[in-house]
C-alpha positions in Angstrom: 0.3 -0.3 0.1 3.0 2.4 0.2 3.4 2.6 -3.4 0.1 4.1 -6.2 -1.9 1.7 -7.5 -5.0 2.1 -9.9 -7.6 0.3 -9.9 -10.9 -0.1 -12.9 -13.6 -0.6 -11.6 -17.6 -2.5 -12.1 -20.4 -1.5 -12.3 -23.0 -3.7 -9.2 -26.2 -2.1 -7.7 -26.8 -3.7 -4.6 -30.6 -4.8 -3.0 -32.1 -1.6 -1.3 -33.0 -2.6 1.8 -36.4 -2.5 4.2 -35.6 -0.2 6.5 -33.7 2.9 5.9 -30.0 3.3 7.0 -27.9 6.5 8.4 -24.7 6.4 8.7 -23.0 10.0 8.5 -26.0 11.2 7.8 -26.5 9.4 4.6 -29.9 8.6 2.7 -30.7 5.4 2.5 -33.5 5.2 0.0 -36.8 2.5 1.1 -38.7 2.8 -2.5 -38.1 6.1 -3.5 -34.5 5.3 -4.7 -35.5 6.6 -8.4 -37.1 9.6 -7.3 -34.1 10.7 -4.8 -31.6 9.3 -7.9 -33.0 10.6 -11.2 -30.7 13.7 -12.1 -27.6 11.3 -10.9 -28.5 8.5 -13.3 -29.5 10.4 -16.3 -26.2 12.0 -16.1 -23.9 8.9 -15.1 -26.0 6.6 -17.2 -25.0 9.3 -20.5 -21.5 8.9 -19.8 -19.2 8.9 -22.3 -18.1 5.4 -23.2 -14.3 7.5 -23.6 -15.0 8.2 -19.9 -12.6 6.3 -17.2 -13.4 6.0 -13.7 -11.1 4.4 -11.0 -9.8 4.6 -7.5 -6.1 5.2 -7.1 -3.9 4.8 -3.7 -0.9 6.5 -2.9 -0.1 5.5 0.1 -2.7 6.0 2.8 -4.9 8.2 0.6 -7.2 7.1 -1.7 -8.7 9.3 -4.8 -11.3 9.0 -6.9 -9.7 9.4 -10.4 -11.2 10.1 -13.4 -10.0 10.9 -17.2 -12.9 13.5 -18.2 -13.5 16.5 -16.4 -16.3 18.0 -17.7 -18.6 15.1 -16.9 -17.0 14.9 -13.5 -18.5 18.4 -12.7 -21.8 17.5 -14.4 -21.5 14.1 -12.0 -21.1 16.2 -8.9 -22.8 19.5 -9.8 -24.6 20.3 -6.2 -22.7 20.8 -2.9 -24.3 17.2 -1.6 -23.1 15.6 -4.5 -20.2 12.8 -3.4 -18.6 10.4 -2.9 -17.5 7.6 0.3 -15.7 4.1 0.7 -16.3 1.1 2.0 -13.6 -0.7 3.5 -14.3 -4.4 2.8 -12.3 -7.0 4.9 -11.3 -10.5 3.2 -12.4 -12.1 6.7 -16.1 -11.2 6.0 -15.6 -13.9 3.3 -15.6 -18.0 4.4 -16.5 -21.3 2.6 -18.0 -22.8 5.9 -20.5 -19.2 6.2 -23.3 -18.2 5.5 -22.7 -14.5 4.1 -25.9 -11.2 4.8 -26.3 -9.1 1.8 -25.1 -5.4 3.0 -25.8 -2.5 1.1 -22.2 -1.5 3.4 -20.6 -4.9 3.4 -17.6 -3.4 5.6 -15.9 0.0 7.2 -17.9 3.1 5.6 -15.1 6.3 5.6 -17.1 9.4 6.0 -18.0 10.7 2.7 -16.5 13.7 0.6 -18.9 15.7 -0.4 -18.6 19.5 -2.4 -16.3 17.5 -5.1 -17.3 20.5 -7.6 -15.5 23.3 -5.4 -12.9 25.2 -7.0 -9.0 23.2 -6.8 -10.8 19.8 -5.1 -9.7 18.3 -9.0 -6.1 17.2 -9.7 -4.6 17.9 -12.4 -2.4 14.5 -12.9 -1.6 14.9 -16.2 -2.6 16.2 -19.4 -5.4 13.8 -19.3 -6.1 12.6 -15.7 -7.6 14.1 -13.0 -8.0 13.1 -9.2 -10.0 14.0 -5.5 -8.8 13.2 -2.1 -12.1 11.0 -1.3 -10.8 9.6 3.1 -7.1 7.6 4.1 -7.1 4.5 5.1 -7.6 3.5 9.1 -4.7 3.0 10.6 -6.3 -0.3 12.6 -7.0 -1.5 8.6 -3.6 -1.2 6.8 -2.4 -4.7 7.8 -5.8 -6.5 7.2 -6.5 -8.0 3.5 -8.9 -5.0 2.4 -10.3 -3.3 -1.0 -12.2 -0.2 -1.3 -16.0 0.0 -2.9 -17.5 3.0 -3.5 -21.1 4.8 -2.7 -21.7 7.5 -4.8 -24.1 9.8 -3.4 -26.1 13.1 -4.6 -27.5 14.9 -2.6 -25.9 13.0 0.7 -28.4 10.4 -0.7 -26.7 6.7 -1.8 -27.6 5.9 -5.7 -24.8 4.4 -6.9 -22.8 0.9 -5.5 -19.5 0.2 -7.1 -17.2 -3.2 -6.4 -13.3 -2.1 -7.6 -11.5 -4.4 -9.3 -8.5 -5.9 -11.2 -8.5 -6.8 -14.7 -5.3 -8.1 -16.0 -3.4 -6.5 -18.6 -1.4 -7.5 -21.8 0.5 -4.4 -24.3 -2.3 -3.6 -26.8 -0.7 -4.8 -30.1 -2.3 -5.5 -33.8 -2.9 -8.5 -35.4 0.2 -10.8 -36.6 1.3 -9.9 -40.0 4.1 -11.5 -39.6 7.1 -10.4 -42.4 8.3 -12.5 -45.0 11.9 -14.6 -45.0 12.1 -17.3 -47.2 8.3 -17.5 -46.6 5.8 -15.5 -44.2 7.1 -15.6 -40.8 5.2 -15.1 -37.6 7.0 -13.2 -35.2 4.4 -13.5 -32.3 2.2 -16.1 -31.9 1.9 -16.6 -28.1 0.2 -14.1 -25.8 2.8 -14.2 -23.4 5.6 -12.6 -24.9 9.3 -14.2 -24.8 12.2 -13.3 -26.1 12.5 -16.4 -28.2 14.6 -16.4 -31.4 12.7 -15.8 -34.9 11.1 -18.9 -36.8 12.9 -19.1 -39.7 12.8 -23.2 -39.7 10.5 -24.5 -37.4 6.7 -25.4 -37.4 4.5 -27.5 -35.3 2.2 -30.3 -36.0 -0.9 -31.3 -33.9 -2.5 -34.7 -33.4 -5.4 -36.5 -31.2 -4.8 -39.6 -30.2 -7.8 -42.0 -28.7 -7.7 -44.1 -26.4 -10.2 -46.8 -25.1 -11.7 -47.4 -21.5 -9.4 -48.0 -19.0 -6.1 -48.5 -21.5 -3.1 -47.0 -22.0 -2.0 -48.4 -24.9 -3.2 -46.6 -28.2 -3.8 -48.5 -31.4 -1.1 -48.4 -34.5 -3.6 -47.3 -36.9 -4.5 -43.9 -35.0 -0.9 -42.8 -34.3 0.1 -43.3 -38.1 -0.8 -40.0 -39.6 1.4 -38.7 -37.2 4.7 -41.9 -38.1 3.7 -40.9 -41.2 4.4 -36.8 -41.2 7.8 -37.7 -39.1 8.6 -40.2 -41.8 7.7 -37.7 -44.9 9.6 -34.4 -42.8 13.5 -33.0 -42.6 12.3 -32.1 -39.8 13.5 -32.8 -35.9 11.0 -33.5 -33.8 12.8 -30.3 -30.8 9.9 -30.1 -28.1 6.0 -33.2 -27.8 3.6 -31.4 -25.1 0.8 -33.6 -24.5 -2.5 -33.2 -23.1 -4.2 -36.2 -21.7 -7.3 -36.6 -20.6 -9.2 -38.8 -19.1 -13.4 -38.9 -19.5 -14.9 -38.2 -16.1 -16.1 -41.3 -14.6 -14.1 -43.2 -12.1 -11.7 -41.2 -9.3 -9.5 -38.7 -10.2 -6.7 -40.0 -8.8 -7.3 -42.8 -11.3 -7.8 -41.1 -13.8 -4.5 -38.7 -12.9 -2.9 -42.6 -13.2 -4.0 -43.7 -16.6 -3.3 -40.2 -18.6 0.0 -40.3 -17.1 1.0 -43.3 -18.7 -0.9 -43.2 -22.1 1.4 -39.9 -22.2 3.9 -41.6 -21.7 3.7 -44.6 -24.2 3.2 -42.0 -26.2 6.5 -39.3 -25.4 8.1 -42.8 -25.9 7.8 -43.8 -28.8 8.4 -40.7 -30.6 11.4 -40.7 -28.6 12.4 -43.8 -31.1 12.6 -41.2 -33.8 15.9 -40.2 -32.8 18.6 -39.2 -30.2 19.6 -37.8 -28.0 15.9 -37.3 -25.7 13.2 -35.1 -26.9 12.2 -32.5 -24.4 8.5 -34.0 -23.4 6.1 -31.3 -21.2 3.1 -33.4 -20.1 -0.1 -32.1 -18.3 -2.8 -34.7 -17.1 -6.4 -33.1 -16.4 -10.0 -35.0 -16.8 -12.3 -33.8 -19.6 -15.0 -32.0 -18.1 -15.1 -28.9 -20.7 -15.9 -31.2 -23.6 -18.4 -33.5 -21.0 -20.1 -30.8 -20.9 -20.3 -29.4 -24.3 -21.7 -32.4 -25.0 -23.4 -33.6 -22.4 -26.1 -30.5 -22.5 -27.5 -31.7 -26.1 -28.0 -35.0 -24.7 -31.6 -35.8 -22.5 -29.1 -36.0 -19.2 -28.2 -32.5 -19.7 -29.2 -31.6 -15.5 -25.8 -33.1 -15.4 -24.4 -29.8 -16.2 -25.7 -27.8 -13.2 -24.8 -30.4 -10.7 -21.3 -30.0 -8.9 -18.2 -32.7 -9.6 -18.5 -34.7 -7.7 -22.4 -35.5 -7.8 -21.8 -36.5 -11.6 -19.4 -38.9 -10.8 -21.7 -40.5 -8.1 -24.1 -41.0 -11.0 -21.9 -41.7 -13.5 -21.2 -45.5 -12.9 -23.1 -49.5 -13.5 -25.9 -48.4 -16.4 -25.6 -45.0 -16.5 -22.3 -44.2 -17.6 -22.9 -46.8 -20.2 -25.5 -44.9 -21.3 -23.3 -42.2 -21.8 -20.4 -44.5 -23.0 -21.0 -42.9 -26.4 -20.0 -39.2 -25.7 -17.2 -40.6 -23.0 -15.4 -42.4 -25.5 -15.1 -39.5 -27.2 -13.5 -37.4 -24.2 -10.2 -40.3 -23.3 -7.3 -39.2 -26.0 -3.8 -37.3 -26.3 -3.5 -34.0 -27.8 0.2 -34.2 -28.8 2.1 -30.6 -30.1 5.3 -31.6 -31.9 7.2 -28.4 -31.8 9.9 -29.5 -34.7 12.8 -27.6 -36.2 14.4 -28.2 -39.7 17.4 -30.8 -40.3 20.6 -28.7 -39.7 23.7 -29.7 -41.3 25.5 -26.8 -39.4 24.0 -27.4 -36.2 27.7 -28.1 -34.3 29.4 -25.1 -36.3 30.1 -22.4 -34.7 28.8 -19.0 -35.9 32.5 -17.9 -36.7 33.4 -20.6 -39.1 29.3 -20.1 -40.9 30.2 -17.0 -41.3 33.1 -17.9 -43.3 31.2 -20.4 -45.2 28.4 -18.6 -45.8 30.2 -15.8 -47.9 32.3 -18.9 -49.5 29.2 -19.9 -51.0 27.9 -16.4 -51.8 31.9 -16.1 -54.1 30.7 -19.7 -55.9 27.1 -18.0 -56.6 26.2 -21.1 -54.9 22.8 -19.2 -53.7 21.0 -22.3 -52.2 23.9 -23.0 -49.9 24.0 -19.8 -48.9 20.6 -19.3 -48.5 20.7 -22.9 -46.1 23.8 -21.2 -44.1 22.2 -18.2 -43.5 19.4 -19.2 -41.9 22.0 -21.5 -40.3 23.0 -18.3 -38.8 19.7 -16.2 -38.3 18.3 -18.9 -36.4 20.4 -18.6 -33.6 19.4 -15.1 -33.4 18.1 -13.6 -30.7 18.2 -10.0 -28.7 21.4 -10.4 -27.4 22.2 -11.4 -31.3 24.8 -8.9 -32.6 24.0 -7.0 -35.4 27.9 -7.1 -35.7 28.0 -10.8 -37.3 25.7 -9.5 -40.0 27.8 -7.1 -41.2 31.0 -10.1 -41.3 28.2 -11.5 -44.3 29.8 -9.9 -47.6 26.7 -9.7 -50.0 27.3 -7.7 -53.3 24.1 -5.4 -54.0 23.2 -6.8 -56.6 19.5 -8.6 -57.8 20.6 -12.2 -58.0 21.5 -11.8 -54.1 18.1 -9.8 -53.5 16.4 -12.2 -51.0 19.9 -12.6 -49.0 20.0 -8.8 -48.4 16.5 -8.6 -47.6 16.6 -11.5 -45.0 19.5 -9.9 -43.5 18.2 -6.6 -43.3 14.6 -7.2 -42.1 15.7 -10.2 -39.3 16.8 -6.0 -37.5 13.8 -5.5 -37.5 13.2 -9.0 -35.6 15.6 -9.1 -32.9 14.8 -5.5 -32.0 11.5 -2.5 -33.4 13.9 0.1 -32.8 15.8 -0.9 -36.1 12.4 -0.4 -37.6 13.6 3.3 -39.3 17.0 1.5 -40.1 15.4 -1.2 -41.6 13.1 0.8 -43.9 15.6 2.8 -45.1 17.8 -0.2 -46.2 15.0 -2.3 -47.8 14.0 1.3 -49.7 17.3 1.6 -51.0 16.9 -3.0 -52.0 13.2 -2.1 -53.7 15.3 -0.3 -56.4 17.0 -3.2 -57.4 13.6 -5.6 -57.8 10.8 -2.5 -57.7 8.1 -5.5 -57.8 9.4 -7.9 -55.3 6.1 -8.7 -53.3 9.0 -9.6 -50.4 10.3 -6.3 -50.0 7.1 -4.7 -51.1 5.2 -6.7 -47.7 7.7 -6.4 -45.0 7.7 -2.2 -46.5 4.1 -2.0 -45.3 4.7 -4.0 -42.2 7.6 -1.6 -40.8 4.5 1.2 -41.8 2.3 -0.1 -39.1 5.2 0.0 -37.1 6.2 3.6 -37.6 2.0 4.2 -37.5 1.3 3.2 -34.5 4.6 4.0 -32.5 3.9 7.9 -33.9 7.3 7.3 -35.4 6.4 9.5 -37.9 3.5 10.9 -40.1 1.8 8.6 -41.9 -0.5 10.0 -44.6 -3.7 7.6 -44.0 -5.4 7.8 -47.0 -2.3 6.6 -49.6 -1.3 4.0 -47.0 -4.5 2.7 -47.7 -4.0 2.7 -51.4 -0.3 0.7 -50.8 -2.6 -2.2 -49.2 -5.0 -2.5 -51.7 -2.4 -2.0 -54.1 0.3 -5.5 -53.2 -2.0 -7.1 -54.3 -1.1 -6.5 -57.9 2.3 -7.9 -56.4 0.9 -11.4 -55.5 0.5 -11.0 -52.1 -2.3 -12.9 -51.5 -5.7 -12.0 -50.5 -5.8 -12.6 -46.6 -2.5 -11.1 -46.1 -4.0 -8.2 -47.0 -7.8 -8.3 -44.8 -5.5 -8.8 -42.3 -3.7 -5.6 -42.9 -7.0 -3.2 -43.7 -8.1 -4.2 -40.6 -4.9 -3.8 -38.5 -5.3 -0.2 -40.2 -8.8 0.6 -38.6 -7.1 -0.4 -35.4 -4.4 2.1 -35.6 -6.9 4.6 -37.5 -9.4 4.3 -34.5 -6.6 5.2 -31.7 -5.8 8.3 -33.9 -8.9 9.7 -34.0 -9.8 9.3 -30.4 -6.7 11.5 -29.8 -8.3 13.7 -32.0 -11.7 13.6 -30.5 -13.1 12.4 -33.7 -15.5 10.3 -32.4 -17.6 9.4 -35.4 -14.3 8.3 -37.5 -13.0 6.2 -34.6 -16.4 4.9 -34.1 -16.7 3.7 -38.0 -12.9 1.9 -37.8 -14.5 -0.3 -35.2 -17.4 -1.4 -36.8 -15.0 -2.3 -40.2 -12.9 -4.2 -37.7 -15.5 -6.0 -36.3 -17.1 -7.1 -39.8 -13.9 -7.3 -41.4 -11.8 -10.5 -38.5 -14.4 -13.1 -38.8 -13.1 -14.1 -42.7 -9.6 -14.2 -41.1 -7.1 -16.7 -40.2 -6.3 -15.6 -36.4 -4.3 -16.8 -33.5 -5.1 -16.5 -30.2 -2.8 -14.1 -29.4 -4.8 -12.5 -32.4 -7.7 -12.7 -30.5 -6.5 -11.1 -27.6 -5.7 -8.1 -29.6 -9.0 -7.8 -31.1 -10.7 -8.0 -27.9 -8.3 -5.5 -25.8 -9.1 -3.3 -29.0 -12.8 -3.6 -28.5 -12.4 -2.8 -25.0 -10.3 0.3 -24.6 -12.7 1.8 -27.4 -16.2 0.5 -24.9 -17.4 -2.2 -26.6 -17.1 -4.7 -23.8 -19.5 -7.3 -25.2 -18.1 -7.2 -28.8 -14.5 -8.5 -27.3 -16.8 -11.0 -25.0 -18.7 -12.6 -28.1 -15.4 -12.6 -30.0 -13.6 -14.7 -27.8 -16.4 -17.0 -26.2 -16.3 -19.5 -28.4 -12.6 -20.0 -28.2 -12.7 -20.3 -24.4 -14.9 -23.1 -24.8 -12.1 -25.5 -26.4 -9.8 -27.7 -24.8 -6.7 -26.5 -26.3 -7.5 -22.8 -26.1 -4.3 -20.6 -24.6 -4.4 -20.4 -21.5 -3.6 -16.7 -21.2 -6.6 -15.7 -23.6 -8.8 -18.5 -21.6 -7.8 -16.5 -18.0 -8.2 -13.4 -19.9 -12.6 -14.1 -20.8 -12.5 -14.9 -17.0 -10.9 -11.0 -16.1 -13.3 -9.6 -18.4 -16.6 -11.5 -17.4 -16.5 -13.6 -14.0 -17.7 -10.1 -12.7 -21.0 -10.4 -14.7 -23.7 -12.2 -13.3 -25.8 -12.8 -16.3 -23.0 -14.8 -17.4 -21.4 -16.2 -14.7 -25.1 -17.5 -14.0 -25.3 -19.7 -16.9 -24.2 -23.4 -17.6 -21.9 -22.7 -20.5 -19.8 -20.4 -17.4 -19.6 -23.4 -16.0 -17.7 -25.1 -18.5 -15.7 -22.2 -19.5 -14.6 -21.8 -15.7 -13.6 -25.4 -15.6 -11.7 -25.7 -18.4 -9.6 -23.1 -16.8 -9.8 -25.1 -13.5 -8.0 -28.0 -15.2 -5.6 -26.2 -17.1 -4.3 -24.1 -14.0 -6.6 -24.9 -10.7 -3.6 -22.9 -9.1 -4.0 -19.9 -11.4 -7.9 -20.2 -11.1 -8.0 -19.8 -7.6 -5.9 -16.7 -7.5 -8.9 -15.3 -9.1 -10.4 -14.6 -5.9 -7.8 -12.8 -4.5 -8.0 -9.7 -3.3 -7.6 -6.9 -6.2 -4.4 -5.4 -4.5 -3.0 -9.1 -4.5 -3.6 -10.1 -7.7 -6.7 -11.3 -7.8 -10.3 -9.8 -9.3 -11.7 -9.3 -6.1 -12.5 -11.3 -3.0 -15.4 -10.1 -2.9 -17.1 -12.4 -6.1 -17.4 -14.8 -3.4 -21.1 -12.4 -2.9 -22.0 -13.7 -5.6 -23.2 -17.5 -4.6 -22.3 -19.3 -7.7 -19.2 -18.2 -8.0 -18.5 -19.3 -4.0 -19.6 -22.7 -4.8 -17.2 -23.1 -7.4 -14.4 -21.8 -5.4 -15.2 -24.0 -2.5 -15.6 -27.0 -3.9 -12.6 -25.9 -5.8 -10.3 -23.6 -4.3 -10.6 -24.6 -0.6 -9.2 -27.4 0.5 
């Protein structure tokens, strides 16, 4: 609590008690709330979606924060308009006691009025303002607490806000990749990491079924996997195996069986090569697909039952009736990370430079490209660009692909090279004005320059450049993805210029266009964040809702969805939401339980336990 912390909050109504209460002179309406709060409610409901509200903590001092001074003064117009802070204690919540709904959940601080008085609202920076609303009492500073807000109009309680913490990721663009030998993607995972550029890696995904109570697979089921390895010139670099058991039977037996299944596959794949392959195995019961499938049958009532009650029913004849469903859930999903065989893998990079330069002098372009890939595949954020300078490539058209690859790799290594790389590619373009790789890569770089405001970009001319890529044999799919990114950046720029009509138009074009694109989970996250930033939260939810019901969804995307939706009662009470939560529990139980931590302790809020449905999920899966 000694550092500055900004928390977002979500709007929530409290049930108004029958009896009136008076605390610090606050009037709590009983049946006349609509009349008493009418003026306040109208202003609040007319809040532009661009307005941000929050709580700011500086040491023990609490501040209300907003980015819109005009709306603030419209909201707190009368001397009796104000805010009171409700400090909620974690000890209010326990799985072994009943929670009594209250209008004030914790310790109420004295309300602060006269928020429209001159000098009350302080500017933090150009578009942020704060106003003091209270101090944490000394006797609560060592306890696990959270802060909610009571909005008051003429000293009447009108709105109650539960504050929560939403995990954030940097807002980015859909991954357009760049041309090396082929289109290569810089980051297809959500959690960023400083990994090497992928010049010779690929992934294969397979699903292998298993029979009930058996850990051996049938040869015919694994044959497609074997065949793909025999026909490729790649080595297995890593094996990720997610083994799933159907939900009947004990958890202990299912976990044991899954591990045996995963190990049998890993052992078989190891026979393809030496040395040992790095293998990562995860196991879980397949509740996700079970709940998705059983909901479509006459047994759909099972969806509403706790897991142990479902297991109790899945015995004898009942389990036999559901066997056509259950047998589909016993499987292993295998993701093979493959690395192209590299005859130069053990060769020192200094020797590779010599071999590369010799291949260039001999005009052996195929071998030069192979050696270049071996060098560049070792590139990282610590990779010295001095090595690139040692690769002597004449600036002639026949060497264009090698020159362009050495150039664009600098952008891959570090985005700060963008302007330098653009300048060099423009020079190389003179050797082959119609080369699609250079045209495409220059366009990608221009997106980076525009988004980071490194140079003013003429939007109309840039849009024409993007659409003209079809004349250089760039696929329509890549152009369509670029056009979505065009409107993502345009919307940001329009918002800065206060051109809300232009911004909303771009948001709608993004919503109309994304469905026809092949997107990674990383792309889905960026789309969702773009929509949330532009005030269309439910569109963001719709975009990723189907993805998070898949058992193979990226973990970060799944938990981003939960952070986004778990405070919305209209969603959490649905059967499909339970499926999504069980998906998260199976994938990472510890991370799921942390959602119920304090908003000040990297959780969403422990006040999720006010919701009886979320409380039952927590107590069933986390209170052990």
